[in-house]
C-alpha positions in Angstrom: 0.0 0.0 0.0 1.1 3.6 0.3 1.0 6.7 2.4 1.9 10.1 0.9 1.2 13.6 2.3 1.6 17.0 0.6 1.2 20.4 2.3 0.8 23.8 0.6 1.8 26.5 3.0 2.6 30.3 3.0 6.3 29.7 2.6 6.3 26.7 0.3 5.5 23.0 0.0 6.2 19.8 1.9 6.1 16.4 0.2 6.6 13.1 2.1 6.1 9.6 0.6 6.9 6.0 1.8 8.4 3.5 -0.7 6.8 0.2 0.2 4.6 -1.8 -2.2 3.0 -5.1 -1.6 0.9 -7.7 -3.3 0.3 -9.8 -0.2 2.3 -10.4 2.9 5.0 -12.4 1.1 5.5 -10.1 -1.9 6.9 -6.8 -0.6 9.0 -4.4 -2.7 10.5 -0.9 -2.6 9.5 1.5 -5.4 9.8 5.3 -5.3 6.5 7.1 -5.3 7.9 10.6 -5.6 9.0 12.0 -9.0 10.5 15.5 -9.5 10.4 17.7 -12.6 12.6 20.7 -13.1 13.2 23.1 -15.9 16.0 25.8 -15.4 14.7 28.5 -13.1 11.3 28.5 -14.7 9.4 25.8 -13.0 9.6 23.0 -10.5 7.1 20.2 -9.9 6.8 17.1 -7.6 4.5 14.1 -8.1 3.5 11.5 -5.5 1.5 8.4 -6.5 -0.8 5.8 -4.9 -2.7 2.9 -6.5 -1.9 0.3 -9.1 1.9 0.5 -9.7 1.7 -0.3 -13.4 -0.8 2.5 -14.0 1.1 5.1 -12.0 4.4 4.2 -13.7 2.7 4.5 -17.1 1.4 8.0 -16.2 4.8 9.2 -14.9 6.5 7.9 -18.1 4.1 9.9 -20.3 4.9 13.0 -18.2 8.7 12.4 -18.3 8.7 11.9 -22.0 7.1 15.3 -22.4 4.4 14.0 -24.8 2.0 16.8 -25.9 -1.5 16.2 -24.5 -4.0 18.7 -25.9 -1.0 20.6 -27.1 0.5 20.9 -23.6 3.1 19.2 -21.4 4.7 20.0 -18.1 7.4 22.0 -19.8 5.2 24.5 -21.7 2.2 24.7 -19.3 1.5 28.4 -18.6 0.8 27.8 -14.9 0.5 25.0 -12.3 -3.2 24.6 -13.0 -2.5 23.8 -16.7 0.3 21.4 -15.5 -2.3 19.6 -13.3 -4.5 19.4 -16.4 -1.6 17.7 -18.2 -1.3 15.2 -15.4 -5.0 14.5 -15.6 -4.8 14.0 -19.4 -1.9 11.5 -18.9 -4.2 9.5 -16.6 -6.9 9.6 -19.2 -4.4 8.4 -21.9 -3.5 5.4 -19.8 -7.2 4.7 -19.1 -8.0 4.7 -22.8 -5.3 2.2 -23.4 -5.6 -0.2 -20.5 -9.1 0.0 -19.0 -10.7 -2.8 -21.0 -7.8 -5.2 -20.4 -7.9 -4.4 -16.7 -11.6 -4.9 -16.6 -11.4 -8.3 -18.2 -8.7 -9.3 -15.6 -10.9 -8.1 -12.8 -8.5 -5.3 -11.8 -9.7 -1.8 -10.9 -8.2 1.3 -12.5 -6.7 2.8 -9.4 -4.5 5.9 -9.6 -4.4 8.8 -7.1 -1.8 11.5 -7.3 -0.6 14.5 -5.3 0.9 17.0 -7.7 2.4 20.4 -6.9 5.0 22.9 -7.5 5.6 26.4 -8.9 5.7 28.2 -12.2 7.6 31.5 -12.2 5.1 34.4 -11.7 2.8 32.6 -9.3 2.8 31.1 -5.8 3.4 27.4 -5.2 0.2 25.3 -5.7 -0.9 21.8 -4.8 -3.4 19.4 -6.4 -5.0 16.1 -5.7 -5.5 14.3 -9.0 -8.0 11.4 -9.1 -8.4 8.2 -11.3 -10.7 10.0 -13.6 -8.1 12.7 -14.4 -10.1 15.4 -12.6 -8.5 17.2 -9.6 -9.0 19.6 -6.7 -6.6 22.3 -5.5 -5.4 23.0 -1.9 -6.6 26.3 -0.4 -5.5 28.2 2.8 -8.5 26.6 4.5 -7.6 23.1 3.3 -3.9 23.1 2.9 -2.9 19.5 2.7 -3.7 16.3 0.8 -3.2 12.6 1.7 -3.3 9.5 -0.5 -3.1 5.9 0.4 -3.4 4.9 4.1 -4.4 8.3 5.3 -6.5 7.6 8.4 -3.6 6.9 10.8 -1.7 10.1 10.2 -4.6 12.5 9.8 -5.3 13.5 13.4 -2.0 15.2 14.0 -2.3 17.1 10.8 -5.8 18.3 11.7 -4.6 19.5 15.2 -1.4 21.2 14.2 -1.1 22.3 10.6 -2.6 25.5 9.0 -1.6 27.7 6.1 0.6 29.8 8.3 2.6 26.9 9.7 6.4 27.4 9.2 8.0 24.8 6.8 10.2 23.3 9.5 7.3 22.8 11.9 5.2 21.3 9.1 8.0 18.9 8.2 8.1 17.7 11.8 4.3 17.2 11.7 4.4 15.3 8.4 7.1 13.0 9.8 5.0 12.3 13.0 2.0 11.7 10.7 4.1 9.1 8.8 5.5 7.5 11.9 1.9 7.0 13.3 1.0 5.3 10.0 4.1 3.0 10.1 3.2 2.1 13.7 -0.3 0.9 12.8 0.0 -0.4 9.2 2.6 -2.8 7.9 1.8 -2.1 4.3 3.5 1.3 4.7 7.3 1.3 5.2 10.7 2.9 5.1 12.6 4.3 3.4 10.8 7.7 3.1 11.4 10.4 0.5 11.1 13.9 1.9 11.1 17.2 0.0 10.7 20.7 1.5 10.3 23.2 -1.3 10.8 26.9 -0.5 8.9 29.5 -2.5 10.7 30.9 -5.5 13.7 28.5 -5.1 12.9 26.4 -8.2 15.3 23.8 -6.8 15.0 20.8 -4.5 17.5 22.1 -1.9 15.9 20.2 1.0 15.6 16.7 -0.4 16.4 13.6 1.7 15.7 9.8 1.7 15.1 8.7 5.3 15.7 5.1 6.5 15.8 3.5 10.0 19.3 4.8 10.7 18.3 8.5 10.2 19.0 10.2 13.6 16.1 12.7 13.3 13.6 10.0 12.4 14.8 7.8 15.2 14.3 10.7 17.6 10.8 11.4 16.3 9.8 7.7 16.6 11.1 7.4 20.2 10.0 10.8 21.6 6.6 10.9 20.0 5.7 7.6 21.6 7.0 8.7 25.0 5.2 12.0 24.9 1.9 10.4 23.9 2.1 7.9 26.8 3.1 10.8 29.2 0.2 12.9 28.0 -2.2 10.0 28.3 -1.2 9.3 31.9 -1.6 13.1 32.8 -5.2 13.1 31.6 -7.5 12.4 34.7 -9.5 9.2 34.8 -13.3 9.5 34.6 -15.2 10.0 37.9 -18.4 7.9 38.2 -19.9 10.2 40.9 -20.4 13.9 40.9 -17.8 14.7 43.5 -15.3 15.8 40.8 -17.2 18.1 38.6 -14.5 18.4 35.9 -14.1 14.7 35.4 -17.7 13.6 36.1 -18.7 11.2 33.4 -22.2 10.6 34.5 -23.4 14.0 33.3 -26.6 13.4 31.2 -26.6 14.0 27.5 -28.7 16.9 26.3 -29.6 15.1 23.0 -30.3 11.6 24.1 -31.3 9.9 27.3 -29.7 6.8 28.7 -29.7 3.7 26.6 -32.9 1.8 27.4 -32.6 -1.5 29.2 -34.9 -4.2 28.0 -36.2 -6.6 30.6 -37.6 -10.1 30.2 -41.4 -9.9 29.8 -42.7 -12.2 32.5 -46.3 -11.7 31.7 -47.7 -14.9 30.2 -50.5 -14.8 27.8 -53.7 -16.0 29.4 -54.9 -19.3 27.9 -58.2 -20.9 28.6 -58.0 -24.5 29.6 -59.3 -26.9 27.1 -62.5 -28.7 28.0 -62.1 -32.5 28.4 -64.8 -34.6 26.8 -66.0 -37.5 29.0 -67.4 -40.5 27.3 -70.2 -42.3 29.0 
């Protein structure tokens, strides 16, 4: 499986992807899910993928070859939105070629992408591109996207990240999100590819592949677990009487009453005794 997260913030973008793929517990491989596209000092893009590996690799190959799709490719797109349209058109191209064969084999057309970057003259932008080739764009109110095994790493992102979050703090949050996912799901695994893109840099100056020997990731993994357990122990236990108002758990709900308790119905239906016939 996969977990990738991308964040679009005031000062730039953060991309983080795992590298594990699996087709069952006994067939596990390492494939990069992050691809970078750079042209001089004019544009820079990053792509992360989730879904059927053959499909996502075919889409990336079309983009890397620079094939014109509706007259456009990543190298001549006027802005990042047009570049996202190119990515969507590449998915549609693979769909037209492979869908029927996949359908006959009983395989779903599964391809989800996080695509983002910057074209000179505009701010960095981030998109979530779906299997149909359509996409949505991140906004200051919804500044991150996840693909793959997203549920484990979502709570920390919702509690910490917003559009104003500094890149370094967002990087820490993304790594904690990934560590939470690795802890709970064996289909996501190291190494990790991390890119922090600073606005107007047009260069991957902060790009690293993280494995189990990385000292910062080791610290994140150890300290986050310790702090969670410490925070858990500091939270008061529930009080089942009203003596401690702040922790009283027996306070009645304003929307629903208590769960009704069903008792055995001991009333027996009255039955008239049958008359016995006596033969003379």
